[in-house]
C-alpha positions in Angstrom: -36.9 -40.4 -79.0 -36.0 -40.9 -75.7 -35.9 -43.9 -73.6 -34.6 -44.0 -69.9 -33.9 -47.6 -67.9 -34.6 -47.1 -64.5 -33.5 -50.5 -61.7 -33.9 -50.0 -58.3 -30.0 -51.0 -57.6 -26.4 -50.2 -58.2 -25.9 -54.0 -58.8 -28.8 -54.2 -61.1 -27.3 -50.8 -63.7 -23.5 -52.8 -63.6 -24.3 -53.9 -67.0 -25.6 -51.2 -68.3 -22.7 -49.0 -67.0 -20.4 -51.3 -68.5 -20.9 -49.9 -71.3 -22.5 -46.9 -72.4 -20.4 -43.7 -71.2 -22.1 -41.8 -69.7 -22.6 -38.8 -67.2 -24.1 -38.0 -63.9 -26.8 -35.6 -64.3 -28.7 -34.9 -61.4 -28.6 -36.6 -57.7 -31.6 -36.1 -55.5 -32.3 -38.5 -52.1 -32.0 -42.1 -53.3 -32.3 -41.0 -57.0 -29.3 -40.7 -59.6 -30.0 -39.8 -63.1 -27.8 -40.1 -65.7 -27.5 -39.5 -69.6 -25.3 -42.2 -72.1 -23.2 -40.1 -74.6 -22.7 -40.9 -78.0 -26.0 -42.1 -79.2 -26.6 -40.5 -82.4 -30.3 -42.5 -82.9 -32.0 -41.7 -79.7 -31.6 -40.4 -76.0 -30.9 -43.5 -73.7 -30.7 -42.7 -70.1 -30.3 -44.8 -67.2 -31.6 -44.3 -63.5 -31.1 -45.4 -60.2 -34.0 -45.0 -57.8 -33.8 -46.8 -55.0 -35.8 -49.5 -53.5 -39.2 -49.9 -52.9 -42.5 -47.9 -54.1 -41.8 -44.7 -52.7 -38.2 -44.6 -53.8 -39.5 -45.5 -57.0 -42.4 -43.1 -57.5 -39.5 -40.0 -56.5 -37.6 -41.4 -59.2 -40.4 -41.7 -61.6 -42.2 -38.2 -60.6 -37.8 -36.9 -61.5 -37.9 -38.9 -64.7 -41.3 -37.4 -66.3 -40.8 -34.0 -65.2 -36.7 -33.2 -66.1 -36.9 -35.7 -68.9 -40.5 -36.7 -70.5 -39.1 -39.7 -72.3 -41.3 -41.7 -74.7 -41.5 -44.9 -72.5 -39.3 -45.9 -69.1 -37.8 -49.1 -69.1 -37.7 -50.7 -65.9 -34.9 -53.4 -65.7 -33.5 -55.4 -62.8 -34.4 -58.5 -60.2 -37.6 -60.4 -59.4 -38.7 -62.9 -57.6 -40.2 -65.6 -59.5 -43.1 -67.6 -59.0 -42.4 -71.9 -58.3 -43.9 -73.7 -61.5 -44.3 -70.5 -63.3 -40.5 -69.3 -63.7 -37.2 -70.2 -63.0 -33.6 -68.6 -62.0 -32.1 -67.3 -65.0 -35.5 -66.2 -66.4 -37.0 -62.9 -67.7 -40.0 -61.8 -67.9 -41.4 -59.2 -69.9 -44.7 -57.5 -67.5 -47.3 -57.6 -69.7 -49.7 -56.4 -66.8 -48.2 -54.7 -63.4 -50.6 -54.4 -60.9 -50.1 -54.0 -56.4 -49.9 -57.6 -53.8 -50.4 -55.4 -50.4 -52.9 -53.1 -51.1 -55.7 -53.7 -50.0 -59.1 -52.1 -49.4 -61.7 -55.2 -50.7 -63.6 -52.8 -47.5 -64.9 -50.3 -50.4 -66.0 -52.7 -53.1 -62.3 -52.0 -54.8 -60.1 -55.2 -55.9 -57.5 -56.6 -53.9 -54.5 -54.2 -55.0 -56.5 -52.0 -55.9 -55.7 -48.7 -54.4 -58.6 -46.4 -54.0 -59.4 -44.3 -56.5 -56.2 -45.8 -59.1 -57.0 -48.7 -62.1 -57.3 -51.9 -60.4 -53.7 -52.8 -62.6 -51.9 -51.2 -65.3 -51.5 -53.0 -68.9 -49.2 -52.5 -71.9 -51.4 -52.2 -74.7 -51.2 -53.7 -77.7 -48.9 -52.1 -80.2 -46.4 -52.8 -77.2 -47.1 -56.3 -76.9 -47.0 -57.1 -80.6 -43.8 -55.2 -79.7 -42.2 -58.4 -78.1 -43.4 -60.6 -80.6 -40.1 -59.2 -82.8 -38.0 -59.8 -79.9 -34.6 -62.7 -81.1 -35.2 -65.3 -78.9 -32.1 -66.5 -75.6 -30.5 -69.6 -76.4 -29.7 -70.1 -72.7 -33.1 -68.7 -70.6 -36.3 -68.6 -71.6 -38.9 -65.8 -71.7 -42.3 -65.1 -70.6 -44.9 -62.4 -70.8 -47.5 -62.0 -67.6 -48.3 -60.5 -64.1 -45.4 -58.9 -62.3 -46.8 -58.1 -59.1 -45.4 -55.2 -57.0 -44.8 -54.9 -52.6 -42.8 -53.3 -50.2 -41.9 -57.0 -49.0 -39.0 -59.4 -50.4 -41.3 -62.6 -50.8 -39.8 -64.4 -47.9 -42.3 -65.0 -45.6 -44.6 -68.9 -47.5 -47.4 -67.4 -45.8 -47.4 -64.3 -47.5 -46.1 -66.1 -50.9 -49.6 -68.0 -50.8 -51.6 -64.9 -50.3 -50.6 -63.1 -53.0 -51.2 -66.4 -55.5 -54.6 -66.8 -54.2 -55.4 -63.1 -55.2 -53.2 -63.4 -58.6 -52.6 -67.0 -60.0 -51.6 -65.6 -62.8 -48.6 -64.3 -61.3 -45.0 -64.5 -62.9 -42.7 -62.6 -60.7 -42.8 -60.3 -57.9 -40.4 -57.0 -57.2 -41.2 -54.0 -55.2 -41.4 -50.9 -57.4 -42.1 -51.3 -61.0 -45.7 -51.2 -60.3 -45.4 -47.7 -58.6 -43.1 -46.0 -61.5 -46.3 -47.1 -64.0 -48.9 -45.4 -61.8 -46.8 -42.4 -61.3 -46.1 -42.4 -65.2 -49.7 -43.0 -66.5 -49.9 -39.4 -65.1 -48.0 -38.2 -68.0 -49.4 -40.7 -70.5 -45.8 -42.1 -70.4 -45.8 -45.8 -70.9 -43.5 -48.0 -68.7 -42.8 -51.4 -70.2 -41.4 -53.8 -67.3 -37.9 -56.4 -67.8 -36.7 -58.5 -65.5 -34.6 -61.5 -64.6 -35.4 -64.0 -62.4 -33.2 -63.8 -59.1 -34.7 -66.6 -56.7 -37.9 -68.3 -56.2 -40.9 -66.7 -53.8 -40.7 -68.4 -50.4 -38.2 -68.7 -47.4 -34.6 -69.1 -49.3 -35.5 -66.9 -51.4 -32.9 -64.0 -49.6 -29.8 -66.1 -50.1 -31.1 -67.4 -53.3 -31.2 -63.7 -54.1 -27.9 -62.4 -53.1 -25.9 -65.9 -55.3 -28.1 -65.6 -58.9 -28.5 -61.1 -58.1 -25.4 -60.9 -61.4 -26.8 -63.1 -63.4 -30.8 -61.8 -62.9 -29.2 -58.4 -63.9 -26.8 -59.4 -67.0 -30.0 -61.2 -68.3 -32.7 -58.0 -68.2 -29.9 -55.8 -69.2 -29.2 -58.3 -72.4 -32.8 -58.1 -72.9 -33.4 -54.4 -72.3 -30.4 -54.3 -75.2 -32.9 -56.3 -77.8 -36.1 -54.4 -76.8 -34.2 -51.0 -77.7 -33.1 -52.1 -80.5 -36.8 -52.6 -82.0 -37.7 -49.5 -80.6 -35.3 -47.8 -82.6 -36.1 -49.3 -85.7 -39.4 -48.9 -85.4 -39.7 -45.3 -84.5 
């Protein structure tokens, strides 16, 4: 089994780099790909993609062509929606969609890129795997919709608009749906595991700076749990 762990920022990969012995195999643009050494049962790679949809899509293309993974685990931090999650919780994205795409004038669903699916959903197999995960004691786990936007979710009017279009949304990031879109061309599943660093809205940026480390650590812990299940299930 070949597994890629992808995150946008160096800070989100710190727990992984502190845990594993790694060697760099590629640096191109914002993309940094590293191989984890001493993995006898499976192959593991880390990828720093850079922030935003374009950087994430570029990294996903390189990963799918060069590494050809069996699964990409996109992880790191995300903004949670008030009333759905709390800071420090972790959300498993069972459905991914864009929240800043509007081609409704051409009869597409809000968030749907023309000629592409309206969203990207995990298969039943992956949903069942989530049920085997050990529950943490110091934060909560959620499954559900994570949306992707090139805008940091600090503008209240935009937050309201997103919630109106996606009332079930749990969290927002800036990369995952772009990674899922590219990976779908290669039939490679993308699992999105996000620690909540802030609650979207006017104070999100300040909260993000304060809680990024906690969010990254909790996402790391859940990613390790998931990998353990994947390796045992292969």
